[in-house]
C-alpha positions as CSV (number, residue, x, y, z in Angstrom):
1,M,158.1,25.7,114.4
2,T,157.9,22.4,112.4
3,V,160.7,19.9,112.3
4,E,161.3,20.9,108.7
5,G,161.6,24.5,109.8
6,C,164.2,23.8,112.5
7,I,167.1,23.2,110.1
8,D,170.5,24.7,110.7
9,T,173.7,24.0,108.9
10,E,177.2,23.4,110.2
11,E,180.3,22.2,108.3
12,G,178.2,21.0,105.4
13,K,175.6,19.2,107.5
14,A,172.0,20.2,108.1
15,T,170.6,19.5,111.6
16,L,167.4,19.9,113.5
17,A,167.4,22.2,116.5
18,S,168.9,20.5,119.6
19,P,166.3,18.9,121.9
20,R,166.2,20.0,125.5
21,R,166.0,16.7,127.3
22,F,166.9,13.1,126.8
23,S,164.9,9.8,126.5
24,P,167.1,6.9,125.5
25,L,165.9,4.4,122.9
26,T,166.7,0.7,123.1
27,A,170.2,0.2,121.9
28,A,169.8,-3.5,121.2
29,M,167.6,-2.9,118.2
30,L,170.0,-0.4,116.6
31,A,173.0,-2.7,117.3
32,C,171.1,-5.5,115.6
33,L,170.4,-3.3,112.6
34,L,174.0,-2.3,112.4
35,A,175.2,-5.9,112.6
36,A,172.8,-6.9,109.9
37,A,173.9,-4.0,107.7
38,C,177.5,-5.2,107.9
39,A,176.4,-8.6,106.7
40,H,176.2,-7.3,103.1
41,G,178.9,-9.2,101.3
42,S,179.2,-11.3,98.2
43,K,175.8,-12.5,96.9
44,P,174.8,-15.9,98.4
45,A,175.0,-18.9,96.1
46,A,171.7,-20.1,94.6
47,S,170.0,-22.6,96.8
48,S,167.7,-25.5,95.8
49,A,166.3,-25.9,99.3
50,K,162.6,-26.6,99.4
51,V,160.4,-25.0,102.1
52,V,156.6,-25.3,102.6
53,L,154.7,-22.5,104.3
54,E,151.6,-24.2,105.5
55,G,148.2,-22.9,106.6
56,A,148.4,-19.1,106.2
57,R,145.8,-17.1,104.4
58,V,147.4,-15.5,101.4
59,F,146.9,-11.9,100.2
60,D,147.5,-11.5,96.5
61,G,145.9,-8.4,95.0
62,E,142.3,-7.7,95.9
63,I,141.5,-11.0,97.7
64,L,142.6,-12.9,100.8
65,S,142.5,-16.7,100.3
66,G,141.6,-19.4,102.7
67,P,144.3,-21.5,104.4
68,S,146.9,-22.2,101.8
69,T,150.1,-24.1,101.0
70,V,153.0,-22.1,99.5
71,V,156.0,-24.1,98.2
72,L,159.4,-22.3,98.0
73,E,162.3,-23.7,96.1
74,G,165.5,-21.7,96.3
75,D,164.7,-18.1,95.9
76,L,161.4,-18.6,94.0
77,I,157.8,-19.5,94.8
78,R,157.1,-22.8,93.0
79,A,153.5,-23.5,93.9
80,V,150.5,-21.9,95.7
81,G,147.1,-23.4,96.3
82,P,144.4,-24.2,98.9
83,R,145.7,-26.3,101.8
84,G,145.7,-29.9,100.9
85,S,145.7,-29.3,97.1
86,V,149.4,-28.8,96.7
87,E,151.9,-31.7,96.9
88,I,154.5,-31.2,99.6
89,P,157.9,-32.0,98.1
90,K,159.8,-34.9,99.8
91,G,162.4,-33.7,102.3
92,A,161.0,-30.1,102.4
93,R,161.1,-28.1,105.6
94,V,157.5,-27.4,106.6
95,V,156.6,-24.2,108.5
96,D,153.2,-24.1,110.1
97,Y,151.6,-20.6,109.7
98,T,148.1,-21.6,110.6
99,G,146.0,-18.6,111.5
100,K,148.5,-16.1,110.1
101,T,148.4,-14.0,106.9
102,L,151.0,-14.0,104.1
103,L,151.5,-11.1,101.8
104,P,154.2,-10.0,99.3
105,G,156.9,-7.7,100.6
106,L,156.2,-4.0,100.3
107,I,157.8,-2.0,97.4
108,V,158.5,1.7,97.9
109,A,158.6,3.6,94.7
110,H,159.6,6.9,96.3
111,A,162.1,7.1,99.2
112,H,165.7,8.2,99.8
113,V,168.8,6.6,101.4
114,G,172.1,7.9,102.8
115,H,170.7,11.4,103.4
116,T,170.0,11.5,107.1
117,S,171.3,10.2,110.5
118,G,169.4,11.0,113.6
119,T,168.5,14.7,113.5
120,E,171.1,15.5,110.9
121,M,171.3,15.4,107.1
122,G,173.9,15.9,104.5
123,R,176.2,14.5,101.9
124,S,178.6,13.0,104.6
125,F,175.9,10.4,105.4
126,Y,175.9,8.8,101.9
127,T,178.3,5.9,102.8
128,R,178.2,2.2,102.1
129,E,177.7,1.5,105.8
130,L,174.8,3.9,106.4
131,V,173.0,3.0,103.2
132,A,173.3,-0.7,104.0
133,Q,172.0,0.0,107.5
134,Q,169.0,1.9,106.2
135,L,168.2,-0.9,103.7
136,T,168.3,-3.4,106.5
137,R,165.9,-1.3,108.5
138,Y,163.5,-1.1,105.6
139,Q,163.6,-4.9,105.3
140,A,162.9,-5.3,109.0
141,Y,159.7,-3.4,108.4
142,G,158.6,-5.6,105.5
143,V,160.0,-3.5,102.7
144,V,161.9,-5.5,100.1
145,A,162.7,-2.9,97.4
146,V,163.4,0.8,97.7
147,N,163.5,3.3,94.8
148,A,165.8,6.1,96.0
149,L,164.3,8.9,93.9
150,G,167.1,11.4,93.6
151,M,169.8,13.0,95.8
152,N,172.2,10.0,95.1
153,P,175.9,10.7,94.5
154,P,178.0,8.5,92.2
155,L,178.4,5.8,94.9
156,F,174.8,4.9,94.3
157,Y,175.6,3.1,91.0
158,T,178.1,0.9,92.8
159,L,175.8,0.2,95.7
160,R,172.9,-0.6,93.4
161,R,175.0,-3.3,91.8
162,E,176.6,-4.7,95.0
163,L,173.7,-4.6,97.5
164,N,171.0,-6.1,95.4
165,G,170.4,-9.8,95.4
166,H,171.0,-10.3,99.1
167,T,168.9,-11.3,102.1
168,A,170.4,-8.7,104.5
169,G,168.4,-5.7,103.3
170,A,165.9,-4.3,100.8
171,D,167.0,-4.1,97.2
172,L,168.1,-0.6,96.0
173,Y,166.9,1.0,92.9
174,G,166.8,4.7,92.0
175,A,167.2,7.8,90.0
176,G,170.9,8.8,90.5
177,P,171.2,12.4,91.4
178,G,168.1,13.8,89.6
179,I,167.7,17.2,87.9
180,G,166.8,20.5,89.5
181,A,166.9,24.2,88.6
182,P,170.0,26.3,89.4
183,Q,169.4,27.7,92.9
184,G,166.1,25.7,93.0
185,A,164.8,22.6,94.7
186,P,166.0,20.7,96.4
187,P,167.6,23.5,98.5
188,Q,171.3,23.6,97.9
189,M,171.9,23.8,101.7
190,Q,170.7,20.2,101.9
191,V,172.5,18.6,99.0
192,A,176.0,18.6,97.5
193,E,176.8,19.3,93.8
194,D,177.1,15.6,93.0
195,Q,173.7,14.8,94.5
196,V,171.6,17.0,92.1
197,S,172.4,18.0,88.5
198,R,171.4,21.6,87.7
199,P,171.6,22.1,83.9
200,R,171.2,25.6,82.4
201,T,170.3,24.7,78.9
202,A,168.2,22.0,77.1
203,E,171.3,20.5,75.6
204,E,173.0,20.3,79.1
205,A,169.8,18.6,80.4
206,R,170.0,16.0,77.6
207,A,173.7,15.3,78.3
208,V,172.9,14.8,82.0
209,V,170.2,12.3,81.2
210,R,172.4,10.4,78.7
211,D,175.1,10.1,81.4
212,M,172.5,8.8,83.9
213,A,171.2,6.3,81.5
214,E,174.7,5.0,80.6
215,Q,175.5,4.5,84.3
216,G,172.3,2.6,85.0
217,V,169.5,4.6,86.6
218,D,166.1,3.0,86.9
219,M,164.4,6.4,86.5
220,V,165.2,10.1,86.0
221,K,164.0,12.5,88.7
222,L,162.9,16.1,88.0
223,W,162.2,18.7,90.7
224,V,159.5,21.2,89.4
225,D,158.5,23.1,92.5
226,S,159.1,26.7,93.6
227,M,158.8,25.7,97.3
228,G,156.0,28.2,97.8
229,G,157.6,30.8,95.6
230,K,160.9,30.8,97.4
231,V,163.1,29.3,94.6
232,P,163.1,29.1,90.8
233,K,161.4,26.2,89.2
234,L,163.0,24.0,86.5
235,A,162.1,25.6,83.2
236,P,159.7,23.8,80.8
237,A,162.3,23.8,78.0
238,L,164.7,21.9,80.3
239,Y,162.3,19.4,81.7
240,R,160.8,18.8,78.2
241,A,164.3,18.1,76.9
242,A,165.1,15.8,79.8
243,I,161.9,13.8,79.4
244,D,162.4,13.4,75.6
245,E,166.0,12.3,76.1
246,A,165.1,9.9,78.9
247,H,162.5,8.2,76.6
248,R,165.0,8.0,73.8
249,N,167.2,6.0,76.2
250,G,164.3,3.8,77.5
251,V,164.1,5.4,80.9
252,K,161.0,6.5,82.8
253,V,160.8,10.0,84.3
254,A,159.3,11.0,87.7
255,A,158.6,14.6,88.7
256,H,158.5,16.1,92.1
257,I,155.6,18.6,92.1
258,H,153.3,20.4,94.6
259,D,150.8,22.3,92.5
260,L,148.2,21.1,90.0
261,E,149.4,23.6,87.3
262,D,152.9,22.0,87.3
263,A,151.5,18.5,87.3
264,K,149.3,19.2,84.3
265,A,152.2,20.7,82.4
266,L,154.4,17.7,83.1
267,V,151.8,15.2,82.1
268,E,151.4,17.1,78.8
269,A,155.2,17.0,78.4
270,G,155.2,13.2,78.7
271,V,156.3,12.5,82.3
272,D,155.7,8.9,83.4
273,V,155.3,9.5,87.2
274,I,153.9,12.3,89.3
275,A,156.0,11.6,92.4
276,H,154.1,13.6,95.0
277,G,150.4,14.3,95.4
278,V,148.8,17.5,94.2
279,R,148.4,19.5,97.3
280,D,147.4,23.1,96.4
281,Q,143.9,22.3,95.1
282,R,141.4,19.6,94.1
283,V,142.3,17.9,90.9
284,D,140.0,18.6,88.0
285,D,138.4,16.3,85.4
286,A,140.9,17.4,82.7
287,F,143.9,16.3,84.8
288,I,142.3,13.0,85.7
289,Q,141.5,12.2,82.1
290,A,145.0,13.2,81.0
291,M,146.5,10.9,83.6
292,K,144.4,8.0,82.4
293,D,144.9,8.7,78.7
294,R,148.7,8.8,79.1
295,E,148.8,6.1,81.7
296,V,150.8,8.3,84.1
297,W,151.5,6.9,87.6
298,Y,150.6,8.9,90.7
299,I,152.5,8.5,94.0
300,P,150.7,10.6,96.8
301,T,153.3,10.5,99.6
302,I,150.8,11.7,102.2
303,Q,153.1,11.1,105.1
304,L,155.5,13.7,103.8
305,D,153.4,16.6,105.1
306,E,151.9,14.8,108.0
307,A,155.4,14.2,109.4
308,N,155.7,18.0,109.8
309,Y,153.3,18.0,112.8
310,I,152.2,14.5,113.8
311,Y,155.2,13.8,116.1
312,A,154.5,17.0,118.0
313,E,151.0,15.7,118.7
314,H,152.6,12.6,120.3
315,P,149.9,10.1,119.4
316,A,149.8,6.9,121.5
317,W,151.4,4.8,118.8
318,M,154.7,6.8,119.4
319,N,155.1,4.8,122.6
320,E,154.7,1.4,120.8
321,P,157.9,-0.7,120.1
322,F,157.1,-0.8,116.4
323,F,157.5,3.0,116.1
324,R,160.3,3.4,118.7
325,A,162.5,0.8,117.1
326,A,162.6,2.8,113.9
327,V,163.6,6.1,115.5
328,E,167.2,6.9,116.3
329,P,168.0,8.2,119.8
330,T,168.7,11.8,118.9
331,L,165.5,12.1,116.9
332,Q,163.6,10.5,119.8
333,Q,165.0,13.2,122.1
334,H,163.9,15.9,119.6
335,F,160.4,14.6,119.5
336,E,160.1,14.6,123.3
337,D,161.2,18.3,123.6
338,L,158.0,20.0,125.0
339,T,159.0,23.4,123.8
340,W,159.4,22.1,120.3
341,Q,156.1,20.3,120.5
342,R,154.3,23.5,121.5
343,E,156.0,25.7,118.9
344,T,155.4,23.2,116.1
345,L,151.7,22.8,116.8
346,A,151.2,26.6,117.0
347,S,153.1,27.3,113.8
348,P,151.6,28.4,110.5
349,E,153.6,25.6,108.8
350,A,151.7,23.0,110.8
351,A,148.4,24.4,109.6
352,K,149.6,24.4,106.0
353,A,150.8,20.8,106.4
354,R,147.4,19.7,107.7
355,K,145.6,21.4,104.8
356,A,148.1,19.7,102.4
357,V,147.3,16.3,103.9
358,A,143.6,16.8,103.5
359,I,143.9,17.9,99.9
360,N,146.3,15.1,99.1
361,Q,143.9,12.5,100.5
362,E,141.0,13.9,98.7
363,N,142.9,13.8,95.4
364,L,144.2,10.3,96.0
365,L,140.6,9.0,96.3
366,L,139.4,10.9,93.2
367,L,142.3,9.6,91.1
368,H,142.0,6.0,92.4
369,Q,138.2,5.9,91.8
370,A,138.8,7.1,88.3
371,G,141.2,4.3,87.6
372,V,144.5,6.2,87.5
373,K,147.5,4.1,88.3
374,I,148.7,4.6,91.9
375,G,152.1,3.8,93.2
376,F,153.4,3.6,96.8
377,G,155.9,6.1,98.3
378,T,156.6,8.1,101.4
379,D,159.7,10.3,100.7
380,S,161.1,8.6,103.8
381,G,164.8,9.3,104.4
382,A,164.7,12.7,102.7
383,L,164.4,14.5,106.0
384,P,164.9,13.3,109.6
385,Q,161.2,13.2,110.4
386,R,160.4,11.0,107.4
387,I,161.3,7.8,109.1
388,P,162.3,4.8,107.0
389,G,160.3,1.7,107.7
390,F,157.7,3.2,109.9
391,A,156.7,5.8,107.4
392,E,155.6,3.1,105.0
393,H,153.1,1.6,107.5
394,R,151.8,5.0,108.4
395,E,151.3,5.8,104.7
396,L,149.2,2.7,104.3
397,E,147.0,3.9,107.2
398,L,146.7,7.4,105.6
399,M,145.7,5.9,102.3
400,V,142.9,3.9,104.0
401,Q,141.8,7.1,105.9
402,A,141.6,8.7,102.4
403,G,139.0,6.1,101.4
404,L,140.9,3.2,99.9
405,T,140.1,-0.2,101.4
406,P,143.0,-2.0,103.2
407,A,143.2,-4.5,100.3
408,Q,143.4,-1.6,97.8
409,A,146.2,0.1,99.7
410,L,148.1,-3.2,100.0
411,R,147.8,-3.8,96.3
412,V,149.3,-0.3,95.6
413,A,152.2,-1.1,97.9
414,T,152.9,-4.5,96.4
415,S,151.9,-5.4,92.8
416,G,151.2,-1.8,91.9
417,S,154.6,-0.5,92.8
418,A,156.2,-3.6,91.3
419,E,154.5,-2.7,88.0
420,L,155.6,0.9,88.2
421,L,159.2,-0.1,88.7
422,G,159.1,-2.8,86.1
423,L,159.8,-5.6,88.6
424,K,158.0,-8.4,86.9
425,D,159.1,-11.0,89.4
426,R,157.9,-9.1,92.6
427,G,154.7,-8.0,94.2
428,R,152.6,-11.2,94.2
429,V,152.4,-14.5,95.9
430,A,152.4,-16.7,92.7
431,P,154.5,-19.4,91.0
432,G,157.7,-18.0,89.5
433,M,157.8,-14.9,91.7
434,V,160.7,-14.2,94.0
435,A,160.0,-15.5,97.5
436,D,159.9,-12.1,99.2
437,L,157.1,-12.6,101.8
438,V,155.8,-11.0,105.0
439,V,154.0,-13.1,107.6
440,L,151.6,-11.3,109.8
441,E,149.9,-12.3,113.0
442,V,146.6,-10.7,112.1
443,D,144.6,-10.1,108.9
444,P,145.5,-6.6,107.4
445,T,142.5,-6.6,105.1
446,Q,140.3,-6.1,108.2
447,D,142.5,-3.4,109.8
448,I,145.4,-1.9,107.9
449,R,147.3,-1.3,111.2
450,N,147.7,-5.1,111.3
451,T,150.6,-4.8,108.9
452,R,152.5,-3.9,112.0
453,S,152.0,-7.4,113.5
454,I,155.1,-8.8,111.7
455,H,155.7,-12.4,112.7
456,A,158.3,-13.4,110.1
457,L,160.1,-12.2,106.9
458,W,161.2,-14.3,104.0
459,R,163.7,-12.9,101.5
460,R,164.5,-14.9,98.4
461,G,163.3,-18.0,100.1
462,V,165.3,-17.5,103.3
463,E,163.8,-16.6,106.6
464,V,165.4,-13.5,108.0
465,R,165.0,-11.8,111.4
């Protein structure tokens, strides 16, 4: 049985089946994450401090420069140029990054927060403390902004205002609760009433969207998926009304889909973002052209399906500190259960997930080569096996396996997703941009796994650890 298939419920929580033996994870890392999460307080005062990052090669889009000088002033990048060509401000702190690579912080356009803890998931985990902890973990893995695409209760609006603008965790954006069909996706056993709106008429859908827009969502989320024919889909009349009302209020709309038929219908209805890859069949020329003509964004989320079997295979990287630091102890115990591993790998669900990954990768390459706009997302945080922080680096690797170059995948995860979310001051290493930077030991354009060699992180011009 896959991880996704091992869900039980108890007292309003969903949980994975209990593992059979224990393997403790380093407590120090989790304690550090918790301590950092508690550091979210009032926003820091603006600083005029000047810092010079000297000697690193800079990735900005499709190219990697030679050794460069990057000048930071306060929370912004003030100057970037070849080493020796940029004047170093008097009194500036100089940090030598010779031999290292500097790239913009990663931006995740489809993830979730406050929904899981260890092997459990449920409404009770959407708390200030846990959301802050998860945003801190994202930041530790080089992610500087997270778009929580649905399943957010009312506390989201407060946290979005209060947690952004700090250096203690990734910034939070999102879609509020999102809109699903009555008795439809996402399954009601996994979410509470205030985490998903389920209108029954077009006018109710419009009213829900107006309320979301007034409260300050960055995007409206729609679920249009029958989950393999198990639940009703959101009706076209309802999602058309929601899309129209969102656009009247100046808000983009993203749609959760699985099948090409639904993706086509949503593009025709005016959706702005296809929030999962098409996984039932190869995309056709008509769909590709419609995506291009309407400038619709496409977020593949390949790791979503891979997470349903890959941990049962126990690849060598699961023993590496980079992975283990992202996994909570109870989930680590689950992954090491030999019975669960055997059942998962032998299950029909695992075979379906492998097929979905292959189709998703094929479609990503076709759409990318055709010039469709690609965004970066993982659906991390939606289920326990979709691991915040690590999932983003694995997604980059899966995008490269699909046929993108490392530079192309990095562009999707930085300037591409910044454009999708309308973050005009993020995603590039350029004057006037917010100084959200990741320093790597090794060049990721040669091997995308080198994004895991994080040497240092800078958030708003401040070095964070």
